C-alpha positions as CSV (number, residue, x, y, z in Angstrom):
1,M,137.3,-17.7,32.3
2,S,133.7,-17.6,33.3
3,N,132.4,-19.0,36.3
4,L,129.1,-19.7,34.7
5,Q,127.8,-23.4,33.9
6,V,124.7,-24.9,32.6
7,N,122.7,-27.1,34.8
8,K,120.8,-30.1,33.9
9,K,117.6,-28.1,32.9
10,G,119.8,-25.9,30.5
11,R,119.6,-23.0,32.7
12,L,122.8,-21.0,33.6
13,K,124.3,-21.5,37.2
14,R,127.5,-20.2,38.9
15,S,130.1,-22.5,39.5
16,P,132.1,-22.1,42.7
17,T,134.9,-19.5,42.6
18,S,138.4,-20.6,43.3
19,Y,139.9,-20.6,46.7
20,I,142.0,-17.6,45.9
21,T,139.3,-15.7,44.4
22,S,137.1,-16.5,47.3
23,M,139.5,-15.5,49.7
24,L,140.4,-12.3,47.8
25,Q,136.7,-11.2,47.9
26,L,136.4,-12.1,51.6
27,K,133.9,-14.8,51.1
28,C,133.0,-17.9,53.4
29,N,135.3,-20.6,52.4
30,H,132.7,-23.5,53.3
31,C,130.2,-22.2,50.3
32,R,132.3,-19.6,48.7
33,E,129.3,-17.4,48.2
34,G,128.3,-15.6,51.5
35,D,130.2,-12.4,52.8
36,L,132.4,-12.7,55.9
37,F,131.9,-9.1,56.8
38,Q,128.8,-7.2,57.4
39,N,130.1,-4.1,55.6
40,K,131.7,-4.9,52.0
41,R,133.9,-1.8,52.2
42,S,137.3,-1.9,53.9
43,Y,137.2,1.8,54.6
44,S,134.3,2.3,56.6
45,K,133.3,2.9,60.3
46,D,132.9,-0.9,61.2
47,F,135.1,-2.4,58.7
48,M,136.0,-5.4,60.9
49,K,132.6,-6.4,62.1
50,M,132.0,-10.1,61.0
51,N,128.7,-11.8,60.3
52,E,128.1,-14.3,63.3
53,K,127.3,-16.8,60.6
54,C,127.5,-16.9,57.1
55,P,124.4,-15.4,55.3
56,V,124.4,-18.0,52.7
57,C,125.4,-21.4,54.2
58,G,125.0,-20.7,58.0
59,H,128.7,-21.8,58.9
60,L,129.9,-20.1,62.0
61,T,132.6,-17.3,61.0
62,E,134.2,-17.4,64.6
63,I,134.6,-21.1,65.5
64,E,135.9,-20.6,68.9
65,P,136.7,-17.6,71.3
66,G,139.8,-16.1,70.3
67,F,139.9,-17.9,66.9
68,Y,141.2,-14.8,65.0
69,Y,144.3,-14.2,67.3
70,G,146.4,-16.0,64.9
71,T,145.5,-13.5,62.0
72,G,148.5,-11.3,63.4
73,Y,150.9,-14.0,61.8
74,I,149.1,-13.7,58.6
75,S,149.0,-9.9,58.5
76,Y,152.7,-9.8,59.5
77,A,153.5,-12.1,56.4
78,L,151.0,-9.9,53.9
79,T,153.0,-6.4,55.2
80,I,156.6,-8.4,54.7
81,A,155.5,-9.8,51.3
82,F,154.0,-6.1,50.2
83,S,157.2,-4.4,51.5
84,V,159.6,-6.9,49.6
85,S,157.6,-6.4,46.3
86,T,157.6,-2.7,46.7
87,F,161.3,-2.8,47.5
88,I,162.1,-4.9,44.3
89,A,159.8,-2.7,42.2
90,W,161.4,0.4,43.3
91,W,165.0,-0.8,42.9
92,V,164.1,-2.1,39.4
93,L,162.1,1.0,38.4
94,L,164.0,3.9,40.1
95,G,167.3,2.2,41.6
96,F,168.8,2.8,45.0
97,S,172.1,4.6,45.6
98,I,174.3,5.4,48.6
99,Y,174.7,8.9,47.5
100,D,171.0,10.1,47.5
101,K,168.0,9.6,49.7
102,S,166.2,7.0,47.5
103,L,166.1,4.5,50.2
104,F,164.4,7.0,52.5
105,Y,162.0,7.9,49.8
106,W,161.1,4.3,49.5
107,L,160.8,3.9,53.2
108,A,158.5,6.9,53.5
109,T,156.3,5.5,50.3
110,N,156.1,2.0,51.7
111,A,154.9,3.2,55.1
112,V,152.2,5.5,53.7
113,L,151.1,2.5,51.4
114,L,150.9,0.0,54.1
115,I,149.1,2.5,56.5
116,A,146.5,3.1,53.6
117,M,146.2,-0.7,52.9
118,Q,146.0,-1.7,56.5
119,P,142.2,-2.0,56.7
120,F,142.1,-4.4,53.8
121,L,145.2,-6.3,54.9
122,M,143.5,-6.9,58.2
123,R,140.2,-8.1,56.7
124,L,142.2,-10.4,54.1
125,S,144.4,-11.8,57.1
126,R,140.9,-12.8,58.8
127,A,139.7,-14.5,55.6
128,T,143.0,-16.3,55.0
129,W,143.1,-17.5,58.5
130,F,139.5,-18.7,58.3
131,S,140.2,-20.6,55.0
132,F,143.0,-22.5,56.8
133,F,140.3,-24.1,59.1
134,V,137.3,-24.3,57.2
135,R,137.1,-26.1,53.8
136,Y,134.9,-25.8,50.8
137,N,131.9,-28.2,50.8
138,K,130.5,-28.7,47.2
139,H,127.5,-30.2,49.0
140,W,126.9,-27.4,51.3
141,K,123.2,-27.0,50.1
142,E,122.3,-30.5,51.3
143,E,124.5,-30.8,54.4
144,S,124.3,-28.4,57.4
145,P,127.3,-26.8,58.6
146,K,129.4,-28.5,61.5
147,E,128.3,-26.9,64.8
148,F,131.4,-26.1,66.9
149,E,131.3,-26.1,70.7
150,R,131.8,-22.6,72.1
151,V,130.6,-20.0,73.1
152,N,131.5,-17.2,75.3
153,K,129.4,-14.1,73.8
154,S,131.5,-11.6,75.4
155,F,134.5,-12.7,73.0
156,K,132.5,-12.4,69.8
157,N,134.1,-10.1,67.3
158,S,137.0,-9.0,69.6
159,L,139.8,-7.3,68.0
């Protein structure tokens, strides 16, 4: 399924990506085009540094001071879902037994995978939390983004 459409002038234009796709690509949920993070790579030095505003539509990425404290719940849910899925996959493919150490092998494998995926999961939890509070606006080019009351500059991009 392509996200290209033909506009009135006969030119190709991109249709907005879906909610899930924009969240997995760590895009702004208001326009679904701008990047939430300054660096596109999850495994770099400043991987959690967010843009102050969406580079495409200008929507604030931190709505209020301490906005992203709730991402701990999302991150917890993602790690539990990942652990359950690896447990089921291990059980179906390799099996568990009380007579060998397969449960401990799964625990070690799961821990290593979670540590390796943690930077991506942290960014995904921020994008998910952001998407709970910012809705897509198909007329974002004509309308200016909502201005929020804030700003304590010392709390910006706090972890």
